[in-house]
N, C-alpha and C positions, 0 to 999 in steps of 0.2 A: 129487236132489242136485241136478238143471239147474234148478230150480223158486229154489233156496234161495241161487244164485249171485247172485241180483237183491239180496239184500239184503247186499251187500258193494260199494259202490260203487266198491272199488280197482280190483275186478276190469276194471272195463270201460276201467281208464287202462294196465294193467300183466297180464304172467304172473305173480303173487305165488306165489313158490317158497320164502317166506322166515319162514314160520309158526316156527320153530325160534329166530328171533329175537323174534316180536313176533306174536301171530296178531291178526287182521283184526278193526274192531270191526263190529259190523252194523248196520244201520240202527233194528233193534226196539231194544235197547239204548241207544241215543243218546236216542230218542226217552223209554226210562226215565228216563235221567240228566235230562231235559232235565225230566221231570215233578218228580223230587226235588229238583229244583235251585230248582223255581218254590216248592214244597212248602216249603223250606228257606227261601228268600224271604217268604213270606208270614206263616210261621210260627212263625222263628225257633224257641229255644228248645224249646218248644214240639213241635215237629216231629222235632227231633234227639231229646227224650226220647222218642217212642215210636219211632224207630229205634235208640235202646238198647236198648226194652227187649223187641224184634224179634230182636236177637240170640240167643236160643235158637232161636229156628223158624230160622234161617238156618244153626245145627250141625245140628239135625233134618236139612234140605232135604244137607246135606252127608253127612252119615250112614247117608243110606236109597242115596242115588247111588251110595255107594264100600260100603254095608256095613258100618256100623262105627256102638258103641253112640253116642248124641249129646255125654255125658258126658267120651267120648274124643277129639272133636272140639277140638281150640285154635285160632281163628283171631289170623291172622298176616298184618302187612305182606308181608312174603316169605319164602320159604324160609331165605335165610342168617342174618335176625335167628332166627328159631325156632331155625336149628341151634344157633347160636351160643349160645343162655337154654339149650340142653338141656346145651349141655358143658360148660355154666359149672356144676352139679348134677352131674355125671359123674366120679367116683375118676378121678384120671391113671395111676393103677397098669394100668388095663385095656389089653390091646395089642391093637390094628386093625390088620385088612385092608384096602385101600383098591387102586384102581385107578390103575395110571400111568395120567399125563395127563386123569385122572376131571375132572367139572367144578371149577374153583376153590374154588367155594363147597360141595363136599361137602369135598374134602381140606383145604385149607386150614387150618378152625379148629382139626382135632385135628394139625394138624403145626404151628403155633404154640404150641398148650399144649405141645405136647413130649408126647404119646402115646407108648407105644409103639408103632412100624410096622414092618409089612410090605407089601409092595405085588404085586400079581399082573399081565404085561400085557394087553391090549383087543384078542385075537386070536383066532383058532379055536378054539384051547385053552382060551381063559378060564375056562367052568365045570370042563375038569376039573384046571387049576392051583390053583382056588380052593379047589378037593375036598382037594387033597393038602396043601396048608396047612392048613385046618383039620385034617388027622388030626395033624400033627402037635403036637395039645392046647396049641398056645401063644398061642392066636386068644382072644380075650374077644369082640369087634365085627366086623361084616362089614361096611361103609359103602362105598354105591356109588349110582352113576344107574343106572333101569332101562334107562332110553334115554340111548347116550354123546351128548355134545351136538358134538363134531365129527364125527363118523363116522356118526352111528344104532346103532351098535351094541348090538344090545337082547339085555339079560340073561334066559335061558328062565327063568320063573317058577316053573315043573315042578322045576326044579333047586333054586330057591333054596326049595321045599315041600320038596323032600327034603333038603339042607341043616339043618332045622329038622328034620326028624325025626331024619338022623343026628347032628346037633349039637344036642340041643336046649339046651343053656345059653350058646350063641355069639347073641348080640343081632344082630339082624337092621336094622342101618340103611338106609333107601333118600331116593332122590330122586327124585319123582315128576314133577318139570317135563316134562322132554321126552318122558312116556308118558302122563300123568294124560288123557282125552280122547280117545285111536286107539281104544279099545275097552273093554267093560266089565270091573270090576272089581272081586273082592269082597276086601274086605282080611282081613275074623277069619276067610278061608277059604287067604290067602295065607302065604307063611313066614316075611312082613314082618312085623317089632316096631313100628317102626316107620315111619313112609312121612310125609313132608314134601313139600309142592309150595306155587309160586308160580302161580297162575293164567291168566297173563296170556299164554300160548302155547296149545296145542292146548286150552284150557277155555276162551278166547274170553272171559275177564270181566274185561278192561282191566288196568292198571295198579294196587298196592299191595293186593293181595289176593291173599291165599295161605291153607294151614292145614298143621297138623300133627293123624296119626291115629296113638293111642298102643294098645299091646294092654295087660290089666291087668297080666298076667304080668311086666312087667319095669318097672315105674315106680316098685316097692322100692328098684331101683340107684341111683337119684338122690336127692340133694340140691336139689331146685331153689331157685335164689338171686333170680330173676328177681322183684320183685313192685311191685306200686304200689297204687292207690286202682281202678284196673280188675279187680285182681283180685279185690276185695268185694264191686264193684260196688254203690261207694258204702255200704257197710253196714259200718261199723267193727267192728263187735261182730262179725265173721268173720275179725279180722285172725289169729287162731291156729287157723281150720278151712277154708282152702283149701284146693279140691279141684287134683288135679295138672294139669290143661289151664287154670285158672287163672292158675298162677304161669308160665305162657308169654304169659298177656295183662295186663299189669303198668298197660296204660294205657286208655283209649277207644278202641273199637270204630268204624269210621266209618261208618255206614250206606249212603253213596255207596259207598264200595268193596266194604265185604259185600253191599251188595245189589245189585251190580252182577254179584259172583260167585253168589249165590242166583239171578236172573235168568236167566244162561247157563247154570247147570245144569241148569234147567229148560227152557232152550231145546233143550241137551243132550239133556235127558230126550224132548222133544217128536217129533224126529229119531230116535232111536234110535242109541244107541252100536252095537248089533250092525249097523248099516244104515252105519256113519260106519267099522267094520273091516271092513267088505267091502269099502268104497270105497277106502278107503286101501289095502288088500292087491291090488288090482287095480291101483293106484298105484303100490304100492312093487313088485308082479312088473315091469309094464311098464318102471319106472326102472332097473331092476336090470339086464333083458336090456338097454336099448338101451347104458345106460353100459357096463357089462361087455365086450359086444360090442366099442364103440369103446377100451377098455383101461385106462379114466379110473378104475377101482377099483383101491383096495390088494386084491391077491389073497384074502386072508381074508377079506375081506366076501360075498363069491359065494358062500364054503367053508361058511361058518354056514347051520344050518338055517333060522332065522327072521330077518327083519331089519325096521325099521321104514320110514318113507318118510321118514328123513333121509339123504341121501348127501353124501359129500366127493370132489367132482372132482378131478386133476390141475390145474395151474394152471401154465399158462406167466408170470405177470405179466398176463397182456392176456387170457384167459378172463372176469375180473370186469370189465373194462373195455368188453368187447365185448357181456356177457351186458345190462350198464346201459345202454346204447347202443342194445340193444333193445326195452329197455322190456320186460325181467325183469330182478324183484328178490330179487337173491340173497345170502349174506354172506361175504366173505372171513377163512376158518377154517382154523387147523391147517396152513396152508402151499399148503392148495389155495382151492377154489370149493365152499362148503353149499350143497346147495339143497334143500326142505322143503316136504314137499305135504302137505297137508290137504284133509278132505271136498268142500273147495268148487272144487278143482282138478280138472282132467282127463286123461283119457288122452292125448286131442288136443294138449295143452299138452305133455305130457310128450312128446307127440313132436316137435313146434314146437322144443323144447329138444334137442332130440336131433340134428336136421334142423341147426342150425345149428350145433351143435359137431361135427358130422360133417365140414359145409362148410369149416370156418374149418379141422380138420385136415388138409384133403387141399391146402388153399392150401401 
């Protein structure tokens, strides 16, 4: 992983603990983008038409990476737009179970459409509370982020598999934006029915690209309304035979943004997500121990069986400024400071941050 750090120049200037806000742009992807736009410069529409024709191959790449049939992959500019398009085609008599303080782009689309809703808290008993709610038989949809944006709490993916076995009629919709890219993920083998993600964070694909993965068994619950020339790939004769995922692609798909997605997935494939996972586990363990020993984490976070590499530490409104002054890039979130580590971070960087925090707390 040390050699990979050279591909991310930002790391020469800062300790970058902010992937939960924006993943870094690699030199390799920048070079690919420059080549793309040079081709556009000299090729114009001819080049762009080839880019449009390449979209099925990009879907195959996404499908292989996450174990999903290519025809069940929808390319979208971001998670939020994709979810809103989906919910426009979902009957409003459904009851959805949400998590309190989940990412706004997960909860708000359900809330503003006045779906019947119930909630559970994000804590050490989250999975148990979800199961209890589902046992009532009142819930049609469970919608949640696989990793929480504020504090990094990760849902137990084996629990979601069990939920699907226990409650096969409950649709599980998930946001993977703060999860995908952290470890290998098999969509078909998971308990999730619909998984969406923006790819600019842990997948390192830059802005303007994302995707949704859809399982066959839930398509008939929707009457999707999003439609446009992109839905038929310029073939007007297909107006009445549009596949499910093409309703999520009503407009053109940009070869620059989705080509960046393809490039980033191939890059991660070369590294090996199992190697990324091993590095992140080391970083998570190191940070969990350091921040817990300093008493900076919510107590329930350290009580959970597993955690991501996103942490929210208590802030007296000074820590963010102090970290920034020390060239540590973080984000203010949820009344605290959010730190997040990817494979290009090191255990030594976690130690540096912990040492700074300890020093400031002792004054």
